N, C-alpha and C positions, 0 to 999 in steps of 0.2 A: 516180554513180561506182560502179564495180564493187566488191563487197566483197572480191574477190580482190586488189585493188590496195591495200587498206588495210593498214597495219602492225598487228601484234598490239596489242590494247588496252593503253594505258599504265596502269600502276598509279597509283591516286590516292595523294596524300600521306598520307591517313589510313587507307589499306588496311593490313591485318595484315602484319606483317613476316615473312619466312621464318624457319623454326625455327633455322637456323644463325646468323642474326643475334643472336637472343636468347641462344643458348648461348655464342657467342664473346664477347659483351659480359659475360655472367656470369663467364666465365673471366678476363676483364680485371679485373673488380672483385676477385675473389679474389687475383689476382696483385698488385694495387695495394696491398693492405693490407701485405704483406710489404715491398714497395718503400718504402712510407711509413715503416715502422719503421726500415729501414736507411738511408734518406736522412738521418735524424736520428742514428741510433745508430752507424753503421759508422765514420764519420770520428772520432767521439768515442771509440769503442772502440780504434781504431788509435792515437789520441793517448794513451789510457790505457796502451797497450802500448809507449809511448815511440817511436812512429814520428814522424819529422819531417814538417813541412808539405810539404816537397819530395817526400818519399817517398809521402805520402798522395796528392798531386796526380798523381804519376807512375803509381801503380797504377790510379787512376781513368782516366787517359788511356789506359793499356794496354788496359783493358777496352773502352773505346769504340772503339779502333782495331781490335781483333779483331772487334768487332761489325760494323764497316764492312766488313771483309774477308768475313765470312760473308754479309752482305747482298748484296754484289756477286756472290758465287758462287751464291746460292740464289734471290734475288729474282726475276730474269727466268725462271728455270726453273719457278717455281711456276705460271706461266701455262699451262705444258704438263703438269706433273706433279701439280698440285693442292697444297693448302696443309696439309691435315690432318696428314700424317705428320711434316712439319717442326715444327709447333707441338707435337705430342705429344713429339717428341724433346727440344725445348727445355724443356718442363715436367719431363721426366725429368732433364735436366742440373741444373735448379734444385733439384730434390729432393735429388739427390746432393750438390750443393754445400752445401746447408743442413745435411745430416746431418754432413758433414765439419766444418763450422764449429761445430756443437754439440759435437763430440767433441774439438776441438783448436784452440789459438790459434797454431799454428805458422805461420811466415811463408809457407811454400809453400801452406798450406791457405787462408789469407786472400787471398793473391794469386790463387790459382786461383778462389776464389769471386768475387772482384772482376772477374776477366777473363772467366770463363765464366758465372757466375751473375748478373753485373750488380750485385753488392752496392754500395750507396751511390749509384747513379746516378739513381734516382728517375725512371723513364720514364713516370710517370702510368699504370702498369699495362700499358703496351705490352710486347709480347713481345720486347724487346731487338732483336737483329739480324733477328728474324723479324717485326718490326712491319709492314713492307710487305706481308707475306703476309696478316697479319690485316686490314689495310686493304682489300686487294684482295678478300679473302673476303667482307667486309662489303658491298663495292660490287657484287659480281658479280650479285646477284639483286635489286638495288634499282633502282627507277626514279630518274632523275636528280633529280626533285622531292623524293624521300624522303631523299636522301643527306645534305643539310645537317642535317636533324633527327636522323637516326640517328648521324652522326658527332659532333654536339654532345652527344647523350645519352651516347654512348660515352665521350667525354672527361669528362663530368660524373660518371659512375660511377667512372672512374679517379681523379678528384680527391677524391671522397668516400672512396674506399678508402684513398687516400694520407693523407687527414686522420685517418681512424681509426687507421691504422698509426702516424702521427706521434704521436698521443696516447698510444698504447700504448708508444711508445719512451721515455716518461717513467717507466716502471715500475722501471727499475734504481735510481732514487732511493729506492724503497720497500723493496726487499730488499737494499740495500747492506750492511746489518749482517750478513746471512747469507752473502752472496756479495761479499766485499770487493774493491775495486779494479776492475780490468778484467773480472774474472769476472762482475760484475753485468750486463754487457752480453750475455753469451753466450746466455741464454734467449731473447733477441729473435729468434734464428734459427729458433725454432719457427714464427714467423709466416710467413716465406716458404715454409717446409716445408708448412704446412697450406694456404696459398693455392695453391701449385702442385699439391698433391694434388687440391684441388677443381677447379682448372683442367684437370687431366689428365682427370678424370672427365667434365667438361662437353664438352671438345673431342672426346673419344672418341665422344660421342653425336651430335655435330653432323654433318649431311650435307655433303659437299663434292663437288658434281657438276662434273666438268671440262666446260668448254664448248668445243665445236668452233669453230675460228676461222672467222668468216663473212667472205665476200667481198662487196664492194659489189654490190647488185643491179643488173641491167641495166635500162635503161629499158623501158617497155612496148613501144615500137616496135621496139627492138632485140631484145627477147625474141621478138616475133612473127615478125620476119624471119629470126631465127637458126635457126628450125626448118626443116630441109631438106625440100623437096618432092621428088616423084618426078621433077621436071623438072631435077634436078641443079643445085641452087644451088652445090654444091661439086663441081667437075669435075676429074678427073685429067687432066693433060696428057700425052698419049702420046708415046713415042719417046725422051724424054730420061731416063727413069728417075726423074723428080722428080714431086712433086705440088704443085699450087698452088691457090689459091682466087681466085674472082672478086672484083672490087672491088665489093662489095655494100653497101647501107645498113647491114646487120647488122654487117659488118666495121668500118665507120666507127663504129657505136655502141659496139662492144666497145673500140675504140681510145680513144674519148672517155672511156669508163668507166675504163679503165686510167690515162689521164692524170689523171682526177679523183682516183683512188685515190692516185697518186704525190704529187699536190699536197697531199692531206690528210695523208699520211705526213710530208711535208716540213714542213708547218705544225705538226704535233704535235711534231716534233723541235725546231723553233725555240722553241716554248713551253717544252719541257722544258729546253733550254739556259738560257733566261731564268730558269726556276724554280731551276735549280741555282746560278746566279750569285747570285741574291737570297738563297737559303737559306745560302750559304756565309758571307755577312756576318752573317746571323742566328745561325748556329751559333757563330761566334767570340764574338759578344756573349753568348750563353747560357753557353758553356763557361768563360768567365773568372770567372763569379760563382756561378751556381746550384748546381753540384755541391759546392762547398765552403762553402755558406752556413751550415750548422750549425757547422762548424769556425770560420768567421769570427765568429759570435756568441760562441763560446767564447773566442777570442783577444781580441776587442774589448771584451767586457763581463764576461768570466770567469763566464759562466753555464753550467749543466749541463743534462742532459736533462730535468730536471723543469720547466724553463721554456722551453727551446729546442723541445722536442716540441710543447707546446701552441701556441707561436708559429708554427711551421711548419704545424701542423694548421689554424690559422686561415687561413693563406695558401692552403691547398688547398681549404678550404671556400669561400672567396671566389672562387677560381678556378672552382669548380663553378658558383657563382652567375653569374660572368662568362660562362661557356659558355652558359648559358641566356639571358642578356641578349643575347649576340652573335647567338644564333639568332633572337631577336625583332627585332633591328636589321636583319638581312639582307634580309627582304622589303621593307623601306622604303628602305634605303640601298645595298643590294648588298654582296657579300662584301668587295670591295676597300676601299670607304670605311669599312666597319665595322672591318676589320683595321687600317687606317692610323690611324683615329681612336682606337680603344681602345689600340693599341700605343703611340701617341704619348703618351697620358696615363700609361701604365705606365712609359715611358722617363723621364719627368720624376720620377716617384716613386722610381725606382731611383737616379737621380743624387742625390736628397736623402737617401737612406737612410744612407750612411756618415757624414754630417755631423750626425746626430742625437746628442745628448749622453747619452741614457739608453737602456737596452735597450727599454723599453716603446714609445718613439717609433720607434726603428729597426725593431722587429718590426712595429709597426702600419703604417708606410710600406711595408715589404716585403710584408705581407699584402694590403694594398689594391692594390699594384702587380700582384699575381698575378691579381686579378679582371680587370684590363685587359689584361695581357700573355698569360698562359696561357689565359685564357678564350676566346681566338680560335682555339685549336688545332683544334677540330672543324670550324669553317667553312673554315679553311685546308686541311684534309685533303679536305673536300668539293670545293673548287675544284681541287685537284690531281687528284682522280679524274675531273673533267670535262675535263681537258686532252687526253685521248686516248680512242679507242674502247675497248670492253670488253676486246678481246683483248690490249691493251697496258697495261692498268691495273696489272698487276704491275710492269711496267717503270716506269710513272709513280710508283708508290709507292716503288720502289727509288731512283729519282733523288731523290725528295723526302727520303727517309731518309738516303741517303749524303751528299748535298750539305749537310745539316745536321750529320751526325755526324762527318764528317772534320774540319772546323774545330772542332767542339765538343770533339773528342777532344784537340786541342792545348791548349785553354783551361785545363783543370785543372793540367796540368804547368806552364804559364806562371804561373798564379795561385798555385800552390803555392810557386814560387820567390819571387814577390813577397811572399807572406805570411811566408815564411821570413826575408826581409830586414826584416820589420816594416812593409811598405808596405800598410797596411790599406785605404787609399782608392783606390789606383791601379787595382786590377782593375775597380772600378765605372766610373771615368772612361773607361778604354780600352774597356770593354764598351759604354758609352753611345755612343761614336763609331761602333762597328760597327753597333749597332742603329739608329741614325739613318740610316746609309747604306742599311741594309736597307729601311727604310720608304720612302725615296726611290725605290729600285730597284723595290720592289713596286708602288708607285703608277704608275711609269713603264711597267713591263712589262705589267701586267694591268689598268690603269685603264680601258682601252677595251673590255674583254671583255664587260661586262655593263651593263645598265641597272637602276636600282632596280626591285625587284619581280620580277626574273627568277630 
């Protein structure tokens, strides 16, 4: 076989990763520490400021909805314009939001921080509405065989950072004598401030090379015949003022390639529609419980940040362990079977959590659930990046993000109303129904895509 017909050598799984990958993952870790602190502390802070459960849920929902709108506007454009400038701008917004929250507890400041800065949402270190850009940036220079490992490690770093932040969120209990009441929570905003400053510096150094959109290559025979000879393969027809081409094998080859390109495009669109439908069920299941879990522990067991922080930190650590387990399961069972199996176990643990009679048991069930549930995040992202060709990966990541975040944004508002009425078990039961439907859809839509070991 001619060497000219061979594609460029595929990178091995163990080959060194591009510099941008390491820097983007470092920025995620820094960002995740602040997110972990506020996923514990923010809702408790608002409660200490006498915000109602309905108001807390509403402000979290508003932030998620704005994030969706920004994702829709910016995500697809990132394939053409690059990702770096958007992520730098996002880090700047987070820094400004944290500075304002350190200075004031005014309603408009905290609402702005929740809406623009993502306070309290706990996105595992992802860049909020710009998360799809981050995913596409990671994927663009990686061979497909490397993606699962990279995305799993990226998720693991985010979980460990969230765990560290959640532990630090217990500090208000130590300085409560010096900073009484709600004021004790305010120093926590130093953590997202520092994390975003570190992220800004790392992203500034990361190279973001825009890739030219590539067309499907012609077959060898079509390429050979498409080169015009002096004997006029392409002849102008005189007299009518028009030009035409002869019906040559080259023309047939080009048409066949065009039809193949259209078929691939249509198949990618079909898979993205399926992804969006499945994710919408998952998003509803997530939004009804996870964003208000710290507040739920407060209402159900009357515990504060000193115990809620370590409890949620344990869940993030176990989620990091789960991410590495999922990465080990994938070569043997494939992505889909790994996701369905682990998420099924996590679903059972979530249903049992609200029925536990004491805080330790409820926190333990919730933490172990995280290993099975959130641990699949990286491998699911890797599957998403494999649904399209490289020049459409920004679109794929956007569909993945938006289809989860729109229904997830509705969840906290609904759950806040339930908790306001004292219905502490209802959010878990409703969420379980949606997550079960998600697992059925995921298996049905993607179960035939791969075989174990691929």
